[in-house]
Each structure stands twice: as structure tokens, then as C-alpha cells.
All heavy atoms as a GROMACS GRO file, in nm:
protein
  603
    1MET      N    1   0.084  -0.118   0.000
    1MET     CA    2   0.000   0.000   0.000
    1MET      C    3   0.089   0.124   0.000
    1MET      O    4   0.181   0.136   0.079
    1MET     CB    5  -0.091  -0.003   0.123
    1MET     CG    6  -0.197   0.100   0.121
    1MET     SD    7  -0.318   0.055   0.248
    1MET     CE    8  -0.365   0.214   0.299
    2LYS      N    9   0.059   0.215  -0.084
    2LYS     CA   10   0.138   0.337  -0.097
    2LYS      C   11   0.103   0.434   0.016
    2LYS      O   12  -0.014   0.455   0.047
    2LYS     CB   13   0.110   0.402  -0.233
    2LYS     CG   14   0.203   0.513  -0.267
    2LYS     CD   15   0.177   0.563  -0.406
    2LYS     CE   16   0.275   0.672  -0.442
    2LYS     NZ   17   0.253   0.724  -0.575
    3ASP      N   18   0.205   0.492   0.075
    3ASP     CA   19   0.184   0.590   0.182
    3ASP      C   20   0.143   0.723   0.121
    3ASP      O   21   0.219   0.785   0.049
    3ASP     CB   22   0.314   0.607   0.262
    3ASP     CG   23   0.298   0.698   0.382
    3ASP    OD1   24   0.182   0.721   0.423
    3ASP    OD2   25   0.399   0.745   0.434
    4GLN      N   26   0.022   0.763   0.148
    4GLN     CA   27  -0.032   0.888   0.093
    4GLN      C   28  -0.033   0.993   0.204
    4GLN      O   29  -0.114   0.987   0.294
    4GLN     CB   30  -0.174   0.867   0.042
    4GLN     CG   31  -0.183   0.773  -0.073
    4GLN     CD   32  -0.205   0.848  -0.201
    4GLN    OE1   33  -0.265   0.952  -0.202
    4GLN    NE2   34  -0.154   0.794  -0.309
    5GLN      N   35   0.058   1.088   0.194
    5GLN     CA   36   0.061   1.197   0.291
    5GLN      C   37   0.036   1.327   0.217
    5GLN      O   38   0.100   1.356   0.117
    5GLN     CB   39   0.196   1.205   0.361
    5GLN     CG   40   0.220   1.095   0.458
    5GLN     CD   41   0.348   1.121   0.537
    5GLN    OE1   42   0.417   1.219   0.516
    5GLN    NE2   43   0.378   1.032   0.628
    6ASN      N   44  -0.058   1.402   0.267
    6ASN     CA   45  -0.082   1.535   0.212
    6ASN      C   46   0.007   1.632   0.287
    6ASN      O   47   0.035   1.615   0.404
    6ASN     CB   48  -0.228   1.575   0.228
    6ASN     CG   49  -0.318   1.493   0.138
    6ASN    OD1   50  -0.279   1.453   0.030
    6ASN    ND2   51  -0.438   1.465   0.184
    7SER      N   52   0.050   1.733   0.217
    7SER     CA   53   0.136   1.832   0.279
    7SER      C   54   0.062   1.966   0.286
    7SER      O   55  -0.040   1.985   0.220
    7SER     CB   56   0.265   1.847   0.200
    7SER     OG   57   0.236   1.884   0.068
    8LEU      N   58   0.115   2.055   0.365
    8LEU     CA   59   0.056   2.188   0.377
    8LEU      C   60   0.115   2.279   0.270
    8LEU      O   61   0.236   2.277   0.246
    8LEU     CB   62   0.083   2.246   0.516
    8LEU     CG   63   0.017   2.173   0.631
    8LEU    CD1   64   0.057   2.239   0.764
    8LEU    CD2   65  -0.134   2.173   0.617
    9ILE      N   66   0.029   2.357   0.208
    9ILE     CA   67   0.068   2.450   0.102
    9ILE      C   68   0.019   2.589   0.140
    9ILE      O   69  -0.095   2.604   0.186
    9ILE     CB   70   0.008   2.409  -0.034
    9ILE    CG1   71   0.058   2.272  -0.074
    9ILE    CG2   72   0.042   2.511  -0.141
    9ILE    CD1   73  -0.003   2.221  -0.203
   10THR      N   74   0.101   2.689   0.116
   10THR     CA   75   0.063   2.827   0.145
   10THR      C   76  -0.043   2.872   0.045
   10THR      O   77  -0.021   2.871  -0.075
   10THR     CB   78   0.184   2.920   0.138
   10THR    OG1   79   0.282   2.876   0.233
   10THR    CG2   80   0.145   3.064   0.168
   11VAL      N   81  -0.158   2.912   0.099
   11VAL     CA   82  -0.267   2.960   0.014
   11VAL      C   83  -0.275   3.113   0.017
   11VAL      O   84  -0.330   3.174  -0.074
   11VAL     CB   85  -0.401   2.895   0.055
   11VAL    CG1   86  -0.449   2.946   0.190
   11VAL    CG2   87  -0.508   2.912  -0.050
   12LEU      N   88  -0.217   3.174   0.121
   12LEU     CA   89  -0.221   3.320   0.133
   12LEU      C   90  -0.103   3.367   0.216
   12LEU      O   91  -0.069   3.306   0.318
   12LEU     CB   92  -0.352   3.363   0.201
   12LEU     CG   93  -0.371   3.511   0.226
   12LEU    CD1   94  -0.381   3.589   0.096
   12LEU    CD2   95  -0.496   3.534   0.311
   13THR      N   96  -0.041   3.475   0.172
   13THR     CA   97   0.062   3.545   0.249
   13THR      C   98   0.017   3.690   0.261
   13THR      O   99  -0.024   3.750   0.163
   13THR     CB  100   0.198   3.539   0.178
   13THR    OG1  101   0.235   3.401   0.161
   13THR    CG2  102   0.305   3.609   0.258
   14ALA      N  103   0.023   3.743   0.382
   14ALA     CA  104  -0.019   3.881   0.405
   14ALA      C  105   0.070   3.944   0.512
   14ALA      O  106   0.119   3.875   0.601
   14ALA     CB  107  -0.165   3.886   0.450
   15SER      N  108   0.090   4.072   0.501
   15SER     CA  109   0.175   4.141   0.598
   15SER      C  110   0.097   4.179   0.724
   15SER      O  111   0.158   4.210   0.826
   15SER     CB  112   0.237   4.266   0.536
   15SER     OG  113   0.137   4.352   0.488
   16LEU      N  114  -0.034   4.177   0.717
   16LEU     CA  115  -0.117   4.210   0.833
   16LEU      C  116  -0.188   4.084   0.883
   16LEU      O  117  -0.258   4.016   0.808
   16LEU     CB  118  -0.220   4.317   0.796
   16LEU     CG  119  -0.161   4.449   0.747
   16LEU    CD1  120  -0.271   4.541   0.698
   16LEU    CD2  121  -0.079   4.515   0.856
   17ILE      N  122  -0.171   4.054   1.011
   17ILE     CA  123  -0.223   3.931   1.068
   17ILE      C  124  -0.375   3.923   1.063
   17ILE      O  125  -0.432   3.816   1.048
   17ILE     CB  126  -0.170   3.909   1.212
   17ILE    CG1  127  -0.201   3.767   1.261
   17ILE    CG2  128  -0.227   4.013   1.307
   17ILE    CD1  129  -0.130   3.658   1.186
   18HIS      N  130  -0.443   4.039   1.069
   18HIS     CA  131  -0.590   4.032   1.067
   18HIS      C  132  -0.642   3.982   0.933
   18HIS      O  133  -0.746   3.916   0.928
   18HIS     CB  134  -0.653   4.168   1.105
   18HIS     CG  135  -0.642   4.272   0.999
   18HIS    ND1  136  -0.531   4.351   0.984
   18HIS    CD2  137  -0.729   4.309   0.902
   18HIS    CE1  138  -0.550   4.432   0.882
   18HIS    NE2  139  -0.669   4.409   0.829
   19GLU      N  140  -0.569   4.008   0.824
   19GLU     CA  141  -0.610   3.955   0.693
   19GLU      C  142  -0.604   3.802   0.692
   19GLU      O  143  -0.690   3.736   0.635
   19GLU     CB  144  -0.521   4.012   0.583
   19GLU     CG  145  -0.538   4.160   0.562
   19GLU     CD  146  -0.439   4.219   0.463
   19GLU    OE1  147  -0.344   4.146   0.421
   19GLU    OE2  148  -0.455   4.336   0.428
   20ILE      N  149  -0.503   3.747   0.757
   20ILE     CA  150  -0.489   3.602   0.767
   20ILE      C  151  -0.602   3.544   0.850
   20ILE      O  152  -0.661   3.441   0.814
   20ILE     CB  153  -0.351   3.566   0.828
   20ILE    CG1  154  -0.238   3.612   0.735
   20ILE    CG2  155  -0.342   3.418   0.859
   20ILE    CD1  156  -0.226   3.535   0.605
   21HIS      N  157  -0.636   3.609   0.961
   21HIS     CA  158  -0.745   3.559   1.047
   21HIS      C  159  -0.880   3.563   0.974
   21HIS      O  160  -0.961   3.471   0.990
   21HIS     CB  161  -0.752   3.639   1.178
   21HIS     CG  162  -0.650   3.596   1.278
   21HIS    ND1  163  -0.663   3.481   1.352
   21HIS    CD2  164  -0.532   3.651   1.314
   21HIS    CE1  165  -0.559   3.468   1.431
   21HIS    NE2  166  -0.477   3.570   1.409
   22ILE      N  167  -0.904   3.666   0.897
   22ILE     CA  168  -1.029   3.674   0.819
   22ILE      C  169  -1.036   3.560   0.719
   22ILE      O  170  -1.138   3.492   0.706
   22ILE     CB  171  -1.041   3.812   0.750
   22ILE    CG1  172  -1.064   3.920   0.855
   22ILE    CG2  173  -1.154   3.811   0.648
   22ILE    CD1  174  -1.049   4.063   0.802
   23ALA      N  175  -0.927   3.537   0.647
   23ALA     CA  176  -0.923   3.428   0.548
   23ALA      C  177  -0.940   3.292   0.616
   23ALA      O  178  -1.013   3.205   0.567
   23ALA     CB  179  -0.793   3.433   0.470
   24LYS      N  180  -0.876   3.273   0.731
   24LYS     CA  181  -0.888   3.148   0.805
   24LYS      C  182  -1.033   3.123   0.846
   24LYS      O  183  -1.084   3.012   0.831
   24LYS     CB  184  -0.797   3.151   0.928
   24LYS     CG  185  -0.802   3.024   1.011
   24LYS     CD  186  -0.702   3.030   1.123
   24LYS     CE  187  -0.708   2.910   1.215
   24LYS     NZ  188  -0.706   2.781   1.151
   25THR      N  189  -1.099   3.227   0.895
   25THR     CA  190  -1.239   3.214   0.936
   25THR      C  191  -1.328   3.181   0.816
   25THR      O  192  -1.418   3.096   0.825
   25THR     CB  193  -1.287   3.344   1.004
   25THR    OG1  194  -1.204   3.368   1.119
   25THR    CG2  195  -1.432   3.334   1.047
   26LEU      N  196  -1.303   3.248   0.704
   26LEU     CA  197  -1.381   3.222   0.583
   26LEU      C  198  -1.364   3.077   0.537
   26LEU      O  199  -1.462   3.008   0.508
   26LEU     CB  200  -1.337   3.317   0.472
   26LEU     CG  201  -1.400   3.293   0.336
   26LEU    CD1  202  -1.552   3.317   0.341
   26LEU    CD2  203  -1.337   3.382   0.231
   27LEU      N  204  -1.240   3.030   0.530
   27LEU     CA  205  -1.216   2.892   0.487
   27LEU      C  206  -1.278   2.794   0.584
   27LEU      O  207  -1.337   2.693   0.542
   27LEU     CB  208  -1.066   2.866   0.472
   27LEU     CG  209  -0.996   2.943   0.360
   27LEU    CD1  210  -0.847   2.912   0.360
   27LEU    CD2  211  -1.057   2.909   0.225
   28ASN      N  212  -1.267   2.820   0.713
   28ASN     CA  213  -1.326   2.733   0.813
   28ASN      C  214  -1.479   2.724   0.796
   28ASN      O  215  -1.537   2.617   0.811
   28ASN     CB  216  -1.291   2.780   0.954
   28ASN     CG  217  -1.332   2.681   1.059
   28ASN    OD1  218  -1.302   2.563   1.047
   28ASN    ND2  219  -1.400   2.728   1.161
   29SER      N  220  -1.541   2.837   0.761
   29SER     CA  221  -1.687   2.837   0.742
   29SER      C  222  -1.728   2.754   0.621
   29SER      O  223  -1.843   2.713   0.610
   29SER     CB  224  -1.740   2.980   0.727
   29SER     OG  225  -1.705   3.034   0.600
   30ARG      N  226  -1.634   2.728   0.532
   30ARG     CA  227  -1.658   2.645   0.414
   30ARG      C  228  -1.605   2.503   0.432
   30ARG      O  229  -1.598   2.426   0.338
   30ARG     CB  230  -1.593   2.707   0.290
   30ARG     CG  231  -1.636   2.850   0.261
   30ARG     CD  232  -1.768   2.855   0.186
   30ARG     NE  233  -1.801   2.991   0.148
   30ARG     CZ  234  -1.773   3.046   0.031
   30ARG    NH1  235  -1.712   2.978  -0.062
   30ARG    NH2  236  -1.808   3.170   0.007
   31GLY      N  237  -1.564   2.470   0.555
   31GLY     CA  238  -1.521   2.334   0.585
   31GLY      C  239  -1.375   2.303   0.553
   31GLY      O  240  -1.337   2.187   0.546
   32ILE      N  241  -1.294   2.405   0.535
   32ILE     CA  242  -1.152   2.384   0.504
   32ILE      C  243  -1.068   2.427   0.624
   32ILE      O  244  -1.071   2.544   0.665
   32ILE     CB  245  -1.109   2.463   0.378
   32ILE    CG1  246  -1.188   2.413   0.258
   32ILE    CG2  247  -0.958   2.451   0.356
   32ILE    CD1  248  -1.161   2.489   0.130
   33ASN      N  249  -0.994   2.333   0.681
   33ASN     CA  250  -0.904   2.365   0.791
   33ASN      C  251  -0.781   2.435   0.736
   33ASN      O  252  -0.730   2.400   0.630
   33ASN     CB  253  -0.862   2.238   0.864
   33ASN     CG  254  -0.974   2.178   0.944
   33ASN    OD1  255  -1.058   2.249   0.998
   33ASN    ND2  256  -0.978   2.047   0.950
   34SER      N  257  -0.733   2.534   0.810
   34SER     CA  258  -0.612   2.606   0.770
   34SER      C  259  -0.529   2.634   0.893
   34SER      O  260  -0.577   2.627   1.006
   34SER     CB  261  -0.648   2.735   0.696
   34SER     OG  262  -0.726   2.818   0.778
   35PHE      N  263  -0.404   2.667   0.868
   35PHE     CA  264  -0.309   2.684   0.977
   35PHE      C  265  -0.227   2.811   0.953
   35PHE      O  266  -0.175   2.832   0.844
   35PHE     CB  267  -0.216   2.563   0.983
   35PHE     CG  268  -0.292   2.434   0.993
   35PHE    CD1  269  -0.325   2.365   0.878
   35PHE    CD2  270  -0.333   2.384   1.115
   35PHE    CE1  271  -0.398   2.247   0.884
   35PHE    CE2  272  -0.405   2.266   1.122
   35PHE     CZ  273  -0.438   2.198   1.006
   36ILE      N  274  -0.216   2.893   1.056
   36ILE     CA  275  -0.140   3.018   1.048
   36ILE      C  276   0.005   2.989   1.086
   36ILE      O  277   0.032   2.936   1.193
   36ILE     CB  278  -0.199   3.127   1.139
   36ILE    CG1  279  -0.344   3.155   1.102
   36ILE    CG2  280  -0.114   3.254   1.132
   36ILE    CD1  281  -0.416   3.246   1.198
   37ILE      N  282   0.094   3.026   0.995
   37ILE     CA  283   0.238   3.006   1.019
   37ILE      C  284   0.298   3.142   1.053
   37ILE      O  285   0.262   3.244   0.996
   37ILE     CB  286   0.305   2.947   0.894
   37ILE    CG1  287   0.232   2.820   0.848
   37ILE    CG2  288   0.453   2.922   0.917
   37ILE    CD1  289   0.228   2.708   0.949
   38ASP      N  290   0.390   3.144   1.146
   38ASP     CA  291   0.462   3.264   1.188
   38ASP      C  292   0.375   3.364   1.264
   38ASP      O  293   0.410   3.481   1.272
   38ASP     CB  294   0.526   3.337   1.068
   38ASP     CG  295   0.625   3.251   0.993
   38ASP    OD1  296   0.678   3.158   1.055
   38ASP    OD2  297   0.650   3.277   0.876
   39GLU      N  298   0.265   3.319   1.320
   39GLU     CA  299   0.176   3.412   1.388
   39GLU      C  300   0.242   3.477   1.509
   39GLU      O  301   0.223   3.596   1.535
   39GLU     CB  302   0.048   3.341   1.433
   39GLU     CG  303  -0.050   3.432   1.503
   39GLU     CD  304  -0.181   3.365   1.536
   39GLU    OE1  305  -0.189   3.242   1.534
   39GLU    OE2  306  -0.277   3.438   1.564
   40ASN      N  307   0.319   3.403   1.583
   40ASN     CA  308   0.377   3.456   1.706
   40ASN      C  309   0.520   3.505   1.691
   40ASN      O  310   0.579   3.552   1.787
   40ASN     CB  311   0.370   3.349   1.816
   40ASN     CG  312   0.228   3.315   1.850
   40ASN    OD1  313   0.144   3.404   1.860
   40ASN    ND2  314   0.199   3.187   1.865
   41ILE      N  315   0.574   3.497   1.572
   41ILE     CA  316   0.714   3.535   1.554
   41ILE      C  317   0.736   3.685   1.576
   41ILE      O  318   0.840   3.726   1.625
   41ILE     CB  319   0.767   3.489   1.417
   41ILE    CG1  320   0.919   3.490   1.419
   41ILE    CG2  321   0.715   3.575   1.305
   41ILE    CD1  322   0.981   3.409   1.309
   42ALA      N  323   0.638   3.766   1.543
   42ALA     CA  324   0.653   3.911   1.560
   42ALA      C  325   0.670   3.949   1.707
   42ALA      O  326   0.743   4.043   1.738
   42ALA     CB  327   0.534   3.985   1.500
   43THR      N  328   0.608   3.875   1.795
   43THR     CA  329   0.623   3.905   1.938
   43THR      C  330   0.759   3.861   1.989
   43THR      O  331   0.806   3.912   2.089
   43THR     CB  332   0.512   3.838   2.022
   43THR    OG1  333   0.518   3.697   2.002
   43THR    CG2  334   0.376   3.891   1.984
   44SER      N  335   0.821   3.768   1.918
   44SER     CA  336   0.952   3.718   1.961
   44SER      C  337   1.067   3.805   1.911
   44SER      O  338   1.160   3.834   1.985
   44SER     CB  339   0.974   3.576   1.911
   44SER     OG  340   0.875   3.491   1.962
   45ILE      N  341   1.060   3.844   1.782
   45ILE     CA  342   1.175   3.916   1.725
   45ILE      C  343   1.139   4.053   1.670
   45ILE      O  344   1.224   4.124   1.622
   45ILE     CB  345   1.242   3.833   1.614
   45ILE    CG1  346   1.146   3.806   1.499
   45ILE    CG2  347   1.300   3.706   1.668
   45ILE    CD1  348   1.209   3.741   1.379
   46GLY      N  349   1.013   4.088   1.675
   46GLY     CA  350   0.972   4.220   1.627
   46GLY      C  351   0.917   4.214   1.486
   46GLY      O  352   0.956   4.131   1.405
   47THR      N  353   0.826   4.303   1.455
   47THR     CA  354   0.758   4.302   1.326
   47THR      C  355   0.848   4.341   1.210
   47THR      O  356   0.818   4.310   1.095
   47THR     CB  357   0.636   4.395   1.327
   47THR    OG1  358   0.680   4.527   1.363
   47THR    CG2  359   0.530   4.348   1.424
   48ALA      N  360   0.960   4.406   1.237
   48ALA     CA  361   1.049   4.448   1.129
   48ALA      C  362   1.108   4.328   1.055
   48ALA      O  363   1.148   4.339   0.940
   48ALA     CB  364   1.161   4.534   1.185
   49PHE      N  365   1.112   4.213   1.119
   49PHE     CA  366   1.173   4.095   1.059
   49PHE      C  367   1.070   4.001   0.995
   49PHE      O  368   1.109   3.904   0.931
   49PHE     CB  369   1.254   4.018   1.164
   49PHE     CG  370   1.369   4.098   1.217
   49PHE    CD1  371   1.360   4.160   1.340
   49PHE    CD2  372   1.484   4.114   1.142
   49PHE    CE1  373   1.465   4.235   1.389
   49PHE    CE2  374   1.590   4.189   1.190
   49PHE     CZ  375   1.581   4.250   1.314
   50VAL      N  376   0.943   4.029   1.012
   50VAL     CA  377   0.839   3.942   0.956
   50VAL      C  378   0.810   3.984   0.813
   50VAL      O  379   0.773   4.097   0.786
   50VAL     CB  380   0.710   3.948   1.042
   50VAL    CG1  381   0.601   3.863   0.980
   50VAL    CG2  382   0.739   3.903   1.184
   51GLU      N  383   0.831   3.893   0.721
   51GLU     CA  384   0.810   3.923   0.580
   51GLU      C  385   0.669   3.890   0.535
   51GLU      O  386   0.636   3.906   0.419
   51GLU     CB  387   0.911   3.845   0.495
   51GLU     CG  388   1.053   3.892   0.517
   51GLU     CD  389   1.151   3.816   0.431
   51GLU    OE1  390   1.109   3.731   0.351
   51GLU    OE2  391   1.270   3.843   0.445
   52GLY      N  392   0.588   3.844   0.623
   52GLY     CA  393   0.451   3.811   0.590
   52GLY      C  394   0.407   3.688   0.665
   52GLY      O  395   0.485   3.595   0.685
   53TYR      N  396   0.285   3.691   0.707
   53TYR     CA  397   0.226   3.575   0.773
   53TYR      C  398   0.174   3.483   0.665
   53TYR      O  399   0.130   3.528   0.560
   53TYR     CB  400   0.113   3.619   0.865
   53TYR     CG  401   0.158   3.716   0.971
   53TYR    CD1  402   0.139   3.853   0.955
   53TYR    CD2  403   0.221   3.671   1.086
   53TYR    CE1  404   0.181   3.943   1.053
   53TYR    CE2  405   0.263   3.760   1.184
   53TYR     CZ  406   0.242   3.896   1.166
   53TYR     OH  407   0.283   3.984   1.262
   54LYS      N  408   0.176   3.353   0.692
   54LYS     CA  409   0.133   3.256   0.592
   54LYS      C  410   0.015   3.175   0.644
   54LYS      O  411   0.014   3.133   0.759
   54LYS     CB  412   0.248   3.163   0.557
   54LYS     CG  413   0.363   3.233   0.489
   54LYS     CD  414   0.482   3.140   0.476
   54LYS     CE  415   0.604   3.214   0.427
   54LYS     NZ  416   0.657   3.310   0.521
   55LEU      N  417  -0.083   3.156   0.556
   55LEU     CA  418  -0.196   3.069   0.585
   55LEU      C  419  -0.180   2.946   0.497
   55LEU      O  420  -0.172   2.957   0.375
   55LEU     CB  421  -0.328   3.141   0.555
   55LEU     CG  422  -0.454   3.064   0.592
   55LEU    CD1  423  -0.462   3.041   0.744
   55LEU    CD2  424  -0.578   3.136   0.543
   56LYS      N  425  -0.175   2.831   0.559
   56LYS     CA  426  -0.153   2.707   0.486
   56LYS      C  427  -0.275   2.616   0.496
   56LYS      O  428  -0.345   2.617   0.597
   56LYS     CB  429  -0.029   2.634   0.537
   56LYS     CG  430   0.098   2.714   0.514
   56LYS     CD  431   0.221   2.632   0.536
   56LYS     CE  432   0.344   2.713   0.502
   56LYS     NZ  433   0.423   2.653   0.399
   57VAL      N  434  -0.296   2.540   0.390
   57VAL     CA  435  -0.404   2.441   0.386
   57VAL      C  436  -0.345   2.308   0.339
   57VAL      O  437  -0.238   2.304   0.280
   57VAL     CB  438  -0.520   2.482   0.292
   57VAL    CG1  439  -0.587   2.608   0.343
   57VAL    CG2  440  -0.472   2.500   0.150
   58ASP      N  441  -0.418   2.203   0.364
   58ASP     CA  442  -0.379   2.073   0.314
   58ASP      C  443  -0.377   2.076   0.162
   58ASP      O  444  -0.462   2.140   0.101
   58ASP     CB  445  -0.479   1.968   0.365
   58ASP     CG  446  -0.432   1.829   0.338
   58ASP    OD1  447  -0.464   1.779   0.228
   58ASP    OD2  448  -0.364   1.770   0.424
   59SER      N  449  -0.282   2.008   0.102
   59SER     CA  450  -0.270   2.011  -0.044
   59SER      C  451  -0.397   1.964  -0.114
   59SER      O  452  -0.428   2.012  -0.223
   59SER     CB  453  -0.150   1.928  -0.089
   59SER     OG  454  -0.165   1.793  -0.048
   60SER      N  455  -0.474   1.877  -0.050
   60SER     CA  456  -0.597   1.830  -0.112
   60SER      C  457  -0.706   1.938  -0.114
   60SER      O  458  -0.802   1.928  -0.190
   60SER     CB  459  -0.650   1.706  -0.039
   60SER     OG  460  -0.685   1.738   0.094
   61ASN      N  461  -0.691   2.042  -0.034
   61ASN     CA  462  -0.788   2.151  -0.028
   61ASN      C  463  -0.739   2.279  -0.096
   61ASN      O  464  -0.810   2.379  -0.098
   61ASN     CB  465  -0.822   2.185   0.118
   61ASN     CG  466  -0.894   2.073   0.186
   61ASN    OD1  467  -0.977   2.006   0.128
   61ASN    ND2  468  -0.860   2.051   0.313
   62PHE      N  469  -0.618   2.276  -0.151
   62PHE     CA  470  -0.555   2.397  -0.202
   62PHE      C  471  -0.638   2.465  -0.311
   62PHE      O  472  -0.663   2.586  -0.303
   62PHE     CB  473  -0.415   2.368  -0.253
   62PHE     CG  474  -0.346   2.488  -0.312
   62PHE    CD1  475  -0.296   2.587  -0.229
   62PHE    CD2  476  -0.334   2.502  -0.449
   62PHE    CE1  477  -0.234   2.698  -0.282
   62PHE    CE2  478  -0.271   2.613  -0.503
   62PHE     CZ  479  -0.222   2.711  -0.420
   63GLU      N  480  -0.678   2.393  -0.412
   63GLU     CA  481  -0.751   2.453  -0.525
   63GLU      C  482  -0.883   2.514  -0.480
   63GLU      O  483  -0.918   2.625  -0.521
   63GLU     CB  484  -0.774   2.350  -0.636
   63GLU     CG  485  -0.647   2.307  -0.707
   63GLU     CD  486  -0.572   2.422  -0.773
   63GLU    OE1  487  -0.636   2.516  -0.823
   63GLU    OE2  488  -0.448   2.418  -0.773
   64GLU      N  489  -0.956   2.445  -0.395
   64GLU     CA  490  -1.084   2.496  -0.346
   64GLU      C  491  -1.062   2.621  -0.259
   64GLU      O  492  -1.136   2.720  -0.270
   64GLU     CB  493  -1.158   2.389  -0.266
   64GLU     CG  494  -1.293   2.431  -0.215
   64GLU     CD  495  -1.395   2.459  -0.325
   64GLU    OE1  496  -1.379   2.412  -0.439
   64GLU    OE2  497  -1.494   2.528  -0.296
   65ALA      N  498  -0.960   2.618  -0.174
   65ALA     CA  499  -0.930   2.734  -0.089
   65ALA      C  500  -0.891   2.855  -0.172
   65ALA      O  501  -0.938   2.967  -0.147
   65ALA     CB  502  -0.819   2.699   0.009
   66LYS      N  503  -0.808   2.835  -0.273
   66LYS     CA  504  -0.768   2.944  -0.362
   66LYS      C  505  -0.890   3.004  -0.430
   66LYS      O  506  -0.902   3.126  -0.442
   66LYS     CB  507  -0.674   2.890  -0.468
   66LYS     CG  508  -0.530   2.926  -0.473
   66LYS     CD  509  -0.487   3.049  -0.410
   66LYS     CE  510  -0.366   3.101  -0.483
   66LYS     NZ  511  -0.302   3.210  -0.415
   67LYS      N  512  -0.980   2.918  -0.477
   67LYS     CA  513  -1.101   2.962  -0.546
   67LYS      C  514  -1.188   3.047  -0.452
   67LYS      O  515  -1.237   3.153  -0.491
   67LYS     CB  516  -1.178   2.840  -0.595
   67LYS     CG  517  -1.305   2.874  -0.668
   67LYS     CD  518  -1.376   2.746  -0.712
   67LYS     CE  519  -1.512   2.778  -0.766
   67LYS     NZ  520  -1.591   2.658  -0.793
   68ILE      N  521  -1.206   3.002  -0.330
   68ILE     CA  522  -1.288   3.076  -0.232
   68ILE      C  523  -1.228   3.213  -0.205
   68ILE      O  524  -1.298   3.314  -0.207
   68ILE     CB  525  -1.301   2.994  -0.102
   68ILE    CG1  526  -1.387   2.870  -0.126
   68ILE    CG2  527  -1.358   3.080   0.012
   68ILE    CD1  528  -1.380   2.768  -0.013
   69LEU      N  529  -1.098   3.218  -0.180
   69LEU     CA  530  -1.033   3.345  -0.151
   69LEU      C  531  -1.034   3.438  -0.271
   69LEU      O  532  -1.052   3.560  -0.257
   69LEU     CB  533  -0.890   3.322  -0.101
   69LEU     CG  534  -0.878   3.248   0.032
   69LEU    CD1  535  -0.733   3.221   0.066
   69LEU    CD2  536  -0.948   3.323   0.144
   70TYR      N  537  -1.019   3.384  -0.391
   70TYR     CA  538  -1.024   3.466  -0.512
   70TYR      C  539  -1.163   3.526  -0.530
   70TYR      O  540  -1.177   3.644  -0.562
   70TYR     CB  541  -0.986   3.383  -0.634
   70TYR     CG  542  -1.000   3.460  -0.763
   70TYR    CD1  543  -0.903   3.552  -0.801
   70TYR    CD2  544  -1.111   3.444  -0.845
   70TYR    CE1  545  -0.915   3.625  -0.917
   70TYR    CE2  546  -1.125   3.516  -0.962
   70TYR     CZ  547  -1.028   3.607  -0.998
   70TYR     OH  548  -1.041   3.680  -1.113
   71GLU      N  549  -1.267   3.445  -0.509
   71GLU     CA  550  -1.405   3.494  -0.526
   71GLU      C  551  -1.436   3.606  -0.428
   71GLU      O  552  -1.498   3.704  -0.466
   71GLU     CB  553  -1.504   3.379  -0.507
   71GLU     CG  554  -1.504   3.281  -0.622
   71GLU     CD  555  -1.589   3.157  -0.594
   71GLU    OE1  556  -1.640   3.141  -0.482
   71GLU    OE2  557  -1.602   3.075  -0.687
   72VAL      N  558  -1.389   3.594  -0.307
   72VAL     CA  559  -1.414   3.698  -0.207
   72VAL      C  560  -1.340   3.825  -0.245
   72VAL      O  561  -1.395   3.935  -0.238
   72VAL     CB  562  -1.370   3.649  -0.066
   72VAL    CG1  563  -1.368   3.765   0.032
   72VAL    CG2  564  -1.464   3.541  -0.019
   73ASN      N  565  -1.215   3.813  -0.289
   73ASN     CA  566  -1.138   3.931  -0.329
   73ASN      C  567  -1.195   3.998  -0.452
   73ASN      O  568  -1.193   4.121  -0.463
   73ASN     CB  569  -0.991   3.894  -0.351
   73ASN     CG  570  -0.917   3.876  -0.221
   73ASN    OD1  571  -0.952   3.934  -0.120
   73ASN    ND2  572  -0.816   3.793  -0.223
   74SER      N  573  -1.247   3.922  -0.546
   74SER     CA  574  -1.304   3.983  -0.667
   74SER      C  575  -1.438   4.048  -0.638
   74SER      O  576  -1.477   4.144  -0.705
   74SER     CB  577  -1.316   3.880  -0.779
   74SER     OG  578  -1.406   3.778  -0.743
   75ASP      N  579  -1.509   4.001  -0.536
   75ASP     CA  580  -1.636   4.064  -0.496
   75ASP      C  581  -1.613   4.199  -0.429
   75ASP      O  582  -1.698   4.286  -0.433
   75ASP     CB  583  -1.714   3.974  -0.399
   75ASP     CG  584  -1.775   3.854  -0.470
   75ASP    OD1  585  -1.782   3.854  -0.594
   75ASP    OD2  586  -1.816   3.760  -0.400
   76ASP      N  587  -1.496   4.217  -0.367
   76ASP     CA  588  -1.465   4.342  -0.298
   76ASP      C  589  -1.434   4.457  -0.392
   76ASP      O  590  -1.434   4.572  -0.352
   76ASP     CB  591  -1.345   4.322  -0.203
   76ASP     CG  592  -1.380   4.236  -0.083
   76ASP    OD1  593  -1.501   4.220  -0.056
   76ASP    OD2  594  -1.288   4.186  -0.018
   77LYS      N  595  -1.404   4.429  -0.516
   77LYS     CA  596  -1.360   4.533  -0.609
   77LYS      C  597  -1.475   4.599  -0.679
   77LYS      O  598  -1.581   4.563  -0.691
   77LYS     CB  599  -1.264   4.474  -0.711
   77LYS     CG  600  -1.138   4.429  -0.644
   77LYS     CD  601  -1.044   4.367  -0.743
   77LYS     CE  602  -0.919   4.321  -0.670
   77LYS     NZ  603  -0.827   4.255  -0.751
   0.00000   0.00000   0.00000
């Protein structure tokens, strides 16, 4: 039996943490689990060193998550 492991893929990078939290909440409401990477690093070394917070999803959910985030961003314009 082949070992099938899904990996986490970055679906969104943002310089402001609240944008990541909004996207995470949106994806969660659509049944997609996501994970915030580097959320606490700014408190450890300062925001000047943070190049962006990352929101990651399972590779099996990547396309759907991208589609959801794109639709929301295009509705805002």
C-alpha cells in the first residue's frame, strides 16, 4: 500500500495578521481547515523581521481554498 501523505501548502501570504485571520475564518466556514504560520514570531523578534504571515491548507484543499479566496477578493472590487 502506498503511503499517501498530504502536505501543507501556502494559500495566502499577508503582511497584516488580521487579513490572515479573516481568510482562516472564511475557509473554516466552508469546511476547510487552515493553519497560520509565523503568527507569534513578531512578538519574539519584532515586526520588522516578519516578511509576511502565511496561511496554509492541506494540499488536497488547495484549489478549493484558492477559489474561495479569489471569489471573495473579486467581490470586494
